[in-house]
C-alpha positions in Angstrom: 6.9 -51.0 -9.7 10.5 -52.3 -10.5 10.7 -50.0 -13.5 10.0 -47.0 -11.3 12.4 -48.1 -8.7 15.1 -48.5 -11.2 14.3 -45.0 -12.7 14.6 -43.4 -9.3 17.6 -45.3 -8.4 19.3 -44.5 -11.7 18.8 -40.7 -11.2 20.3 -40.8 -7.7 23.3 -43.1 -8.5 23.9 -42.2 -12.1 23.9 -45.9 -12.9 21.9 -47.3 -16.1 18.5 -48.4 -15.4 19.2 -51.8 -17.0 22.2 -52.4 -14.7 19.9 -51.5 -11.6 17.0 -53.8 -13.0 19.5 -56.7 -13.3 21.0 -56.1 -9.8 17.6 -56.0 -8.1 16.5 -59.2 -9.7 19.8 -61.0 -8.3 18.9 -59.5 -4.9 15.4 -60.8 -5.1 16.8 -64.1 -6.0 18.7 -64.3 -2.8 22.2 -63.2 -4.1 24.4 -61.4 -1.9 26.6 -58.2 -2.6 30.0 -60.0 -2.6 28.6 -62.7 -5.0 27.1 -60.3 -7.3 30.0 -58.0 -7.6 32.7 -60.9 -8.0 30.7 -63.7 -10.1 28.0 -61.8 -11.9 29.8 -59.0 -13.6 28.3 -59.8 -17.1 24.9 -59.5 -15.7 25.3 -56.2 -13.8 27.7 -54.8 -16.4 30.7 -54.8 -13.9 29.2 -53.1 -10.8 31.6 -53.2 -7.8 30.5 -54.1 -4.3 29.9 -50.4 -3.3 27.8 -49.7 -6.3 25.7 -53.0 -5.5 25.5 -52.1 -2.0 24.0 -48.5 -2.9 21.6 -50.0 -5.1 20.6 -52.7 -2.4 20.1 -49.7 0.1 17.9 -47.5 -2.4 15.9 -50.5 -3.3 15.1 -51.3 0.5 14.4 -47.5 1.1 12.0 -47.4 -1.9 10.2 -50.6 -0.7 9.5 -49.0 2.8 8.5 -45.9 1.2 6.1 -47.7 -0.9 4.6 -49.4 2.1 4.3 -46.1 3.9 2.2 -44.7 0.7 -0.2 -47.9 1.0 -0.5 -47.1 4.8 -1.3 -43.3 3.9 -3.6 -44.1 1.1 -5.6 -46.7 3.1 -5.9 -44.2 6.1 -7.4 -41.4 3.9 -9.7 -43.8 1.9 -11.0 -44.9 5.4 -12.0 -41.2 6.1 -13.7 -41.0 2.9 -11.5 -38.1 1.6 -9.3 -39.9 -1.1 -10.0 -38.1 -4.4 -8.5 -39.1 -7.6 -6.3 -36.0 -7.8 -5.1 -36.8 -4.1 -4.4 -40.4 -4.9 -2.5 -39.5 -8.0 -0.3 -37.0 -6.1 0.6 -39.6 -3.5 1.2 -42.3 -6.1 3.7 -40.0 -7.9 5.6 -38.8 -4.8 8.8 -40.5 -4.0 10.0 -37.8 -1.5 9.3 -38.9 2.1 9.1 -35.2 3.3 6.6 -34.3 0.4 4.7 -37.4 1.2 4.4 -36.6 4.8 3.3 -32.9 3.9 0.6 -34.2 1.6 -0.7 -36.6 4.5 -0.5 -34.1 7.2 -4.0 -32.6 6.9 -5.5 -36.1 7.0 -3.3 -37.6 9.8 -5.3 -38.7 12.8 -4.6 -36.1 15.3 -4.8 -35.9 19.0 -7.0 -33.3 20.8 -5.5 -30.3 19.4 -6.8 -26.7 20.0 -7.9 -26.5 16.4 -9.9 -29.8 16.8 -11.5 -28.5 19.9 -12.4 -25.3 18.4 -13.9 -27.3 15.2 -16.2 -29.3 17.9 -17.4 -25.9 19.0 -18.6 -25.2 15.5 -16.0 -22.4 14.8 -14.5 -23.6 11.4 -16.9 -21.5 9.5 -15.8 -18.4 11.3 -12.3 -19.5 10.7 -12.9 -19.6 6.8 -14.7 -16.3 7.0 -11.6 -14.5 8.6 -9.2 -16.5 6.4 -10.7 -14.9 3.3 -10.1 -11.6 4.8 -13.2 -9.9 3.3 -15.0 -9.3 6.6 -14.7 -5.9 7.8 -16.2 -6.3 11.3 -15.0 -9.5 12.9 -16.4 -8.8 16.3 -20.0 -8.7 14.9 -19.5 -11.8 12.9 -17.9 -13.6 15.9 -20.9 -12.7 18.1 -23.0 -15.0 15.7 -20.9 -17.8 16.9 -21.3 -17.3 20.7 -23.6 -20.4 21.3 -23.0 -23.6 23.3 -19.5 -24.0 24.8 -18.4 -20.6 23.1 -18.3 -18.1 26.0 -18.1 -14.7 24.0 -16.6 -13.0 20.8 -13.2 -13.2 22.0 -13.5 -16.9 22.7 -14.8 -17.4 19.1 -12.0 -15.5 17.5 -9.4 -17.6 19.5 -10.9 -20.8 18.3 -10.9 -19.4 14.7 -7.2 -18.4 15.0 -6.5 -21.9 16.4 -8.0 -23.4 13.2 -6.2 -21.0 10.9 -2.9 -21.8 12.7 -3.3 -25.4 12.1 -4.3 -24.9 8.5 -0.9 -22.7 8.0 1.0 -25.4 9.7 -0.3 -28.0 7.4 0.1 -25.9 4.2 2.8 -27.4 2.0 4.0 -24.0 0.7 4.3 -22.7 4.2 6.3 -25.6 5.3 8.6 -25.5 2.3 9.1 -21.8 2.9 10.1 -22.4 6.4 12.4 -25.2 5.2 14.2 -22.8 2.6 14.7 -20.1 5.4 15.9 -22.8 7.9 18.4 -24.3 5.3 19.7 -20.8 4.5 19.8 -19.2 7.8 19.4 -21.7 10.6 21.9 -21.7 13.5 22.7 -24.3 16.1 23.0 -22.8 19.5 23.9 -24.5 22.8 23.9 -23.0 26.4 25.0 -24.5 29.5 22.3 -25.7 32.0 22.7 -23.7 35.2 24.8 -25.7 37.7 26.0 -28.2 35.3 29.7 -26.5 34.6 31.6 -29.1 36.6 29.8 -32.2 35.4 30.0 -31.2 31.8 33.7 -29.8 31.9 34.7 -31.9 28.9 32.0 -29.9 26.8 33.3 -26.4 27.8 33.8 -25.6 24.2 30.0 -25.6 23.9 29.0 -23.8 27.1 28.0 -20.8 24.9 28.3 -21.9 21.4 26.5 -20.8 18.0 27.3 -21.8 14.5 25.3 -21.8 11.3 23.7 -25.5 11.1 25.1 -26.0 7.5 28.7 -25.5 8.7 28.5 -27.4 11.8 30.8 -30.4 11.5 29.5 -34.0 12.2 31.7 -34.5 15.2 30.7 -30.9 16.8 27.1 -31.8 16.1 27.2 -35.3 17.7 29.3 -33.8 20.7 26.5 -31.2 21.2 23.7 -33.7 21.1 25.5 -36.1 23.5 26.0 -33.2 25.9 22.2 -32.4 25.5 21.3 -36.0 26.1 23.4 -35.9 29.3 21.6 -33.0 30.5 24.6 -30.7 30.2 23.5 -28.3 27.5 20.2 -26.8 26.2 20.3 -26.9 22.4 18.2 -25.1 19.7 18.1 -24.9 16.0 16.5 -21.7 14.5 16.8 -19.0 11.9 15.8 -15.2 12.4 12.2 -15.5 13.6 11.3 -12.0 12.1 12.4 -13.4 8.5 10.1 -16.4 8.9 7.2 -14.3 10.0 7.7 -11.7 7.2 7.5 -14.6 4.7 4.3 -16.1 6.1 2.8 -12.7 6.1 3.7 -12.1 2.4 2.1 -15.5 1.7 -1.3 -15.3 3.7 -1.8 -11.7 4.5 -3.9 -10.3 1.7 -5.2 -6.9 2.8 -5.2 -4.5 5.9 -8.4 -4.9 7.8 -9.7 -6.5 10.9 -9.8 -9.9 9.5 -6.3 -9.7 8.2 -5.0 -8.5 11.6 -6.7 -11.8 12.9 -4.7 -13.8 10.4 -1.5 -12.0 11.4 -1.9 -13.0 14.9 -2.8 -16.5 13.8 0.3 -16.7 11.9 2.5 -15.6 14.7 0.9 -18.3 16.8 1.2 -21.0 14.2 4.8 -20.3 13.6 5.9 -20.2 17.2 3.6 -23.0 18.5 3.5 -25.4 15.5 5.6 -24.4 12.4 8.9 -23.6 14.1 9.0 -26.6 16.4 8.1 -28.9 13.7 10.7 -27.7 11.2 13.2 -27.4 13.9 12.6 -31.1 14.8 12.8 -31.9 11.2 16.1 -30.2 10.7 17.4 -31.7 14.1 16.7 -35.1 12.7 18.1 -34.4 9.2 21.4 -32.8 10.7 21.6 -35.8 13.0 21.1 -38.3 10.2 23.6 -36.5 8.3 26.2 -36.5 11.2 25.4 -40.2 11.9 26.0 -40.9 8.2 29.4 -39.3 8.3 30.4 -40.8 11.5 29.3 -44.3 10.3 31.2 -43.9 7.1 34.4 -43.1 9.2 33.9 -45.9 11.5 33.2 -48.5 8.6 36.5 -47.4 6.8 38.5 -47.6 10.0 36.9 -51.0 10.7 37.7 -52.1 7.1 41.4 -51.0 7.4 41.6 -52.8 10.9 40.1 -56.1 9.8 42.6 -56.1 6.7 45.5 -55.4 8.9 48.5 -57.4 7.9 48.3 -61.0 9.6 51.5 -62.7 10.8 49.9 -66.0 9.4 50.1 -69.5 10.6 53.0 -69.2 13.2 53.4 -70.6 16.8 52.9 -67.5 19.0 53.4 -66.5 22.7 50.8 -64.0 23.8 51.4 -61.8 26.6 48.6 -59.7 28.6 50.8 -57.3 30.6 50.2 -56.3 34.2 52.0 -55.0 37.2 50.7 -56.6 40.6 48.5 -59.1 39.0 51.5 -60.2 36.7 51.8 -61.0 33.1 49.4 -63.6 31.8 51.0 -65.7 29.0 49.7 -68.3 26.6 51.3 -70.5 24.1 49.4 -71.2 20.7 50.2 -73.6 17.9 50.0 -72.5 14.2 46.3 -73.0 14.2 45.7 -70.8 17.3 45.0 -73.8 19.6 46.1 -73.1 23.3 48.9 -75.4 24.4 49.9 -73.7 27.7 49.1 -70.7 30.0 50.7 -69.4 33.2 51.5 -66.2 34.9 54.9 -64.4 35.4 55.8 -61.5 37.6 58.7 -59.5 36.1 57.5 -56.2 37.4 57.0 -54.6 40.7 56.0 -55.3 43.4 57.2 -58.9 42.9 60.2 -58.0 40.4 60.9 -61.8 39.5 62.6 -60.5 36.4 65.3 -63.3 36.1 62.7 -66.0 36.8 60.4 -64.6 34.4 63.0 -64.4 31.7 64.0 -67.9 32.1 60.3 -69.2 31.9 60.0 -67.2 28.7 63.2 -68.6 27.2 62.0 -72.0 28.3 58.5 -71.8 26.7 59.9 -70.4 23.3 62.4 -73.3 23.1 59.9 -76.0 24.4 57.0 -75.0 22.1 59.2 -73.8 19.1 57.5 -70.5 19.2 58.0 -68.1 16.2 56.8 -64.6 17.6 55.7 -62.8 20.7 52.5 -60.6 20.9 52.3 -58.1 23.8 49.1 -56.4 24.6 49.5 -52.5 24.5 47.7 -51.8 27.7 48.9 -51.3 31.3 52.7 -52.3 31.8 53.1 -52.9 28.0 56.2 -50.7 27.4 57.8 -52.2 30.6 57.0 -55.7 29.3 58.4 -54.9 25.7 61.6 -53.7 27.5 61.8 -57.0 29.5 61.3 -59.2 26.5 64.0 -57.3 24.6 66.4 -58.4 27.3 65.6 -62.1 27.4 68.2 -64.2 25.6 66.7 -66.6 23.1 68.7 -69.1 20.9 67.1 -67.9 17.9 65.5 -64.9 16.4 62.1 -64.2 17.7 59.9 -61.4 16.4 58.1 -59.4 19.0 54.9 -57.3 18.3 52.9 -54.9 20.1 49.2 -55.7 19.8 46.3 -53.7 20.4 44.1 -54.9 23.4 41.0 -52.9 22.6 38.0 -55.1 23.1 40.1 -58.0 24.4 38.3 -57.7 27.7 34.9 -57.4 26.1 35.7 -60.7 24.3 37.2 -62.5 27.2 33.9 -62.0 29.2 31.6 -63.0 26.1 29.6 -65.9 25.4 31.9 -66.7 22.5 35.1 -66.7 24.8 33.2 -69.1 27.3 32.1 -71.5 24.6 35.9 -71.6 23.2 37.6 -71.9 26.6 35.0 -73.0 29.2 37.7 -74.3 31.7 39.8 -71.1 31.6 39.4 -67.6 33.2 39.0 -64.1 31.7 42.8 -63.5 31.9 43.7 -66.5 29.8 41.1 -65.8 27.1 42.3 -62.2 27.0 45.9 -63.3 26.4 44.7 -65.7 23.5 42.8 -63.1 21.9 45.8 -60.8 21.9 48.0 -63.6 20.4 45.4 -64.6 17.7 44.9 -61.0 16.6 48.6 -61.1 15.7 48.1 -64.4 13.7 44.9 -63.2 12.0 43.3 -60.0 12.9 40.3 -60.6 10.7 39.3 -64.2 12.3 39.8 -62.9 15.7 38.1 -59.3 15.5 34.9 -60.7 13.9 34.1 -62.2 17.5 34.0 -58.7 19.1 31.5 -56.1 19.0 33.0 -53.5 16.4 32.0 -50.8 18.8 34.6 -52.2 21.4 37.6 -52.2 19.2 38.8 -48.7 19.6 38.0 -47.0 16.3 35.4 -44.5 15.3 33.9 -41.6 16.7 30.8 -41.1 18.9 29.7 -44.6 17.6 27.4 -45.0 20.8 25.5 -41.8 19.8 24.7 -42.5 16.1 21.5 -44.5 14.9 22.6 -48.0 16.1 20.5 -49.8 13.5 22.3 -47.9 10.7 25.6 -48.5 12.4 25.0 -52.2 12.7 24.0 -52.6 9.0 26.9 -50.6 7.8 29.4 -52.5 10.1 27.9 -55.9 9.2 28.4 -55.0 5.5 31.9 -53.9 6.0 32.6 -57.2 7.8 31.1 -59.3 5.1 33.1 -57.3 2.6 36.4 -58.0 4.2 35.8 -61.6 4.9 34.7 -62.4 1.4 37.5 -60.3 -0.1 40.0 -62.4 1.9 38.4 -65.9 1.6 38.1 -68.2 4.5 39.7 -71.8 4.9 36.6 -73.7 5.5 38.8 -76.4 7.5 40.1 -73.8 10.2 37.6 -71.2 10.3 35.6 -70.6 13.4 31.7 -70.5 13.0 32.1 -66.8 14.0 34.1 -66.1 10.9 32.0 -68.3 8.6 28.8 -66.5 9.5 30.0 -63.5 7.3 30.8 -65.8 4.2 28.4 -65.0 1.5 25.2 -67.2 1.6 25.9 -68.7 4.9 24.7 -67.3 8.4 24.7 -68.6 11.9 22.8 -71.9 11.4 24.7 -73.0 8.2 28.2 -71.9 9.8 27.4 -74.0 12.8 26.3 -77.0 10.6 29.7 -76.6 8.8 31.7 -76.8 12.0 29.5 -79.6 13.3 30.0 -81.6 10.0 33.8 -80.9 10.3 33.9 -82.2 13.8 32.2 -85.3 12.9 33.7 -86.1 9.4 37.1 -84.4 9.5 38.5 -81.8 7.0 36.6 -81.2 4.0 38.5 -82.6 1.0 36.8 -80.7 -1.7 34.2 -77.9 -2.4 31.6 -80.7 -3.6 31.6 -81.9 -0.1 29.9 -78.7 1.2 26.6 -80.0 -0.4 26.7 -82.7 2.3 26.4 -80.4 5.0 22.8 -80.2 6.4 20.4 -77.4 4.9 23.3 -76.3 2.6 21.4 -76.3 -0.5 22.2 -75.5 -4.0 21.5 -71.7 -3.6 23.7 -71.5 -0.5 26.4 -73.6 -2.3 26.2 -71.1 -5.4 26.7 -68.1 -3.0 29.4 -69.3 -0.7 31.7 -71.8 -2.7 33.8 -69.3 -4.3 34.8 -67.7 -1.0 35.5 -70.7 0.9 39.1 -72.2 0.5 40.4 -75.7 0.9 44.2 -76.1 1.2 45.7 -79.1 -0.3 42.4 -80.0 -2.0 42.0 -82.6 -4.6 41.2 -80.1 -7.1 43.7 -77.0 -6.9 41.0 -74.7 -8.1 39.3 -75.5 -4.5 42.0 -73.3 -3.0 41.2 -70.3 -5.2 38.6 -67.7 -5.7 37.5 -69.6 -9.2 34.0 -70.4 -8.6 33.0 -74.2 -9.3 30.6 -73.0 -11.9 33.5 -71.9 -14.1 35.7 -75.1 -13.5 34.9 -76.4 -16.6 36.4 -73.2 -18.3 39.7 -73.9 -16.7 39.7 -77.5 -17.5 39.0 -76.5 -21.2 42.0 -74.2 -21.1 44.3 -76.9 -19.7 43.0 -79.3 -22.3 43.4 -77.0 -25.2 47.1 -76.3 -24.1 47.8 -80.0 -23.5 48.5 -79.7 -19.7 47.1 -80.3 -16.2 45.2 -77.6 -14.3 47.9 -77.7 -11.7 50.5 -76.9 -14.4 48.3 -74.2 -15.7 48.3 -72.4 -12.4 52.1 -72.9 -12.0 53.4 -71.9 -15.4 52.9 -68.2 -16.3 54.4 -69.0 -19.9 51.7 -71.5 -20.5 49.0 -69.1 -19.4 50.3 -66.4 -21.8 49.3 -68.6 -24.7 45.6 -68.5 -24.0 43.3 -66.6 -26.1 40.5 -65.7 -23.7 38.0 -64.9 -26.6 37.6 -68.5 -27.4 36.2 -69.3 -24.0 33.5 -66.6 -24.0 30.0 -68.1 -23.6 26.4 -66.8 -22.8 27.1 -67.3 -19.0 30.8 -66.4 -18.8 32.1 -63.3 -20.6 35.5 -61.3 -20.7 35.2 -59.8 -17.3 34.9 -63.2 -15.5 37.7 -64.6 -17.8 40.0 -62.0 -16.7 39.2 -62.5 -13.0 40.0 -66.3 -13.7 43.3 -65.7 -15.4 44.3 -63.2 -12.5 43.3 -65.8 -9.9 45.4 -68.6 -11.8 48.3 -66.4 -11.3 47.8 -66.4 -7.4 45.5 -69.1 -6.1 44.5 -68.9 -2.6 47.0 -66.0 -1.9 46.0 -63.6 0.9 45.4 -60.2 -0.6 46.5 -58.5 2.8 49.9 -56.8 3.1 52.7 -58.5 5.0 53.2 -57.5 8.5 55.9 -55.3 9.8 57.6 -54.9 13.0 57.4 -51.6 14.8 59.4 -50.1 17.7 58.4 -47.2 19.9 61.1 -44.6 20.8 62.7 -46.4 24.0 63.4 -43.1 25.9 59.6 -42.3 25.8 57.4 -44.3 28.1 55.0 -41.8 29.7 53.5 -38.3 28.9 55.8 -36.7 31.2 58.7 -37.7 29.0 57.2 -35.6 26.1 58.3 -32.2 25.2 57.7 -29.9 22.4 59.7 -30.4 19.2 60.5 -34.1 19.8 59.9 -36.2 16.6 58.8 -39.7 17.4 57.6 -42.9 15.6 54.0 -43.7 16.0 51.2 -45.9 14.8 47.8 -44.6 13.8 45.3 -46.0 16.2 42.0 -44.2 15.1 40.8 -41.9 12.4 38.0 -39.1 12.6 36.7 -36.4 10.4 38.9 -33.9 12.4 42.1 -35.6 12.3 43.8 -39.0 13.5 45.0 -40.3 16.8 48.6 -41.7 17.1 49.9 -44.2 19.6 53.5 -43.0 20.5 54.0 -45.5 23.4 52.5 -43.6 26.2 49.2 -44.2 27.7 47.4 -41.4 26.1 47.0 -41.1 22.4 48.1 -37.9 20.6 45.8 -36.0 18.1 47.3 -35.0 14.8 44.6 -32.4 13.8 43.5 -32.4 10.2 45.2 -29.0 9.6 48.4 -30.7 10.7 48.3 -33.9 8.6 50.1 -32.3 5.6 51.4 -29.1 4.1 48.4 -28.7 2.1 44.7 -28.4 2.6 43.3 -31.8 3.7 39.4 -32.4 3.4 39.6 -36.1 4.4 42.2 -37.6 6.8 41.9 -41.0 4.9 43.7 -39.3 2.0 46.8 -39.3 4.2 46.6 -42.0 6.8 45.4 -45.5 7.4 44.6 -47.5 10.6 47.9 -49.1 11.9 50.0 -47.0 9.6 53.5 -46.4 10.8 54.2 -42.5 10.9 56.8 -40.0 12.3 55.1 -37.2 14.2 56.3 -34.1 15.8 55.0 -33.1 19.4 53.4 -29.7 19.2 52.2 -29.5 22.8 51.6 -31.4 25.9 48.7 -30.6 28.5 49.4 -32.6 31.4 46.2 -31.6 33.4 44.0 -32.8 30.7 46.3 -35.4 29.3 46.2 -34.1 25.9 49.1 -34.4 23.2 48.8 -32.4 20.0 51.0 -33.7 17.2 51.9 -32.9 13.8 52.8 -34.8 10.7 53.7 -31.8 8.4 56.7 -32.5 6.2 59.9 -30.3 5.8 59.7 -29.1 9.4 62.5 -28.2 11.8 62.5 -31.2 14.2 64.4 -32.1 17.2 65.1 -35.8 17.6 64.9 -37.3 21.2 68.3 -37.8 22.7 
């Protein structure tokens, strides 16, 4: 079966069968995608994590399809209808749609009209009519007026019901309908009477029609959401007469009374069975395609967000701004531990600005703080302005930090476990500060759907979304690496080869025995066996370890190679790491073995140049325009600095320092055609935007990023 799987996957992904077979073998052995792509390049022929992930998805899909085939074969065999030819067709089919079409005539049915007609003994009449040789169908129907059959018309109706089901179950008929739907189907939506006010935000779709093939994913998901909310009535359909013409050409053989009965049956089959079935199929397919695109956008946004530049291990003051309830502040040490918390009231109605300023300055001095993180929610611009006027005795960096999801975190079980003695406001402020220090370590604690990126994430297939986002988080965590002595269990969960149980065991071991001194010590963690060690060791970092390689991405299985390099050059491993000139003398070919080839050797050499270095970019301070604080301050033509906060298929949203985010439509991203917004922008990218329009009533801001435009800078 593996050979068949490899052949099918190879055709789909254009990757050699040998590479796929080797990758499937590694997956079957329990290897993870990060481990395979990083440490088994010689085995897979250098496949990257995306390619390994694609193979894994296809492999799992084919395994499920094969299970479905087994169920179908068993069901047909139990009916005594499994012929060698039918079994061969099913065995050879690897298309789920084709497989279900083959199975349809044998699929156990509820009490259909056709089934009721068969029980009345009308199937022979249906066969006679379907042959279309009978000229006097009334007389022939009269012969079947027995038992529950009332009269010839009742007999003919039953026969037509059976023919309608045959047509519906005919593979050619179904494929013909699919071809027409694919070519001609339009998606239409109509407002349900009396829902205009409730569904005002969907007004663009109150009377909407568009070819299904051209309907963008975000429009389709919006329409489907409105349908689910009971605002719109939605249909997917081609021209009915085109479909009926195609069915008539296929099934009507002559022009007599029997063929007229067939025509009536075809019309019934199309309207009652075929059309609803194919419409449902295309509805599901289009939804799956829209889901896939939305999930891709979400995953890419999440990846960019998780890999946002960290401030690093600095002492930070976190501020969760507010007016009436005050600004909750927390002071954290360089490891993110909470040192102090309290509330200040620099804004109305209390207006304790001087007192609050003195408190901030005192805390910065007392705890030797390096930076201030301000949440970007309510009162954020006012708090930023307040902090800018506080006199400090040294340079303090001030950053605006996204609050998205902070309230979700603060009320979560994770937050309660971390800070059982503190309330929601303290936990939220801690989250804001920690996001500045290390976005990746903090954001893994929050449901990705709550962190402000993506589009229609609550409308897509939740299982596929979770799988994609988990895969994205896993990729990000392992590409950065994790300090095993400081990481939370929530971060360790995503390390290759670990999981909830082993992550907790590592934290427990650390608490009982102190910091890990070397990677070998990981084997002392309960239940962390050889396989788990193999998968995780290369991604766990130990700073100031006895062996400098323990703070690098060099896997322990390759330590002997580095030691051999150092020995050949007459130096210590630490010298080999520190001195580029020494490394330049290495002849990598000398160290090729059956297990380690040139790809891994090049990775090792590259890692020795930067052991343990964070691959993320350095953080940059950003400032909004100080003259703009609300949407009412905006006017057309203004050019403002902004931060990309979200990316969708139709453009990106930019935070320009007011409560509402502005939209840069895909057509306004550049002075050229743009098919994918991620070609131009990234999450948290600093940009310059021009205000095109402001809709105060609907609170919508239209922006442009086109270059070489006449702009008016704010006074």
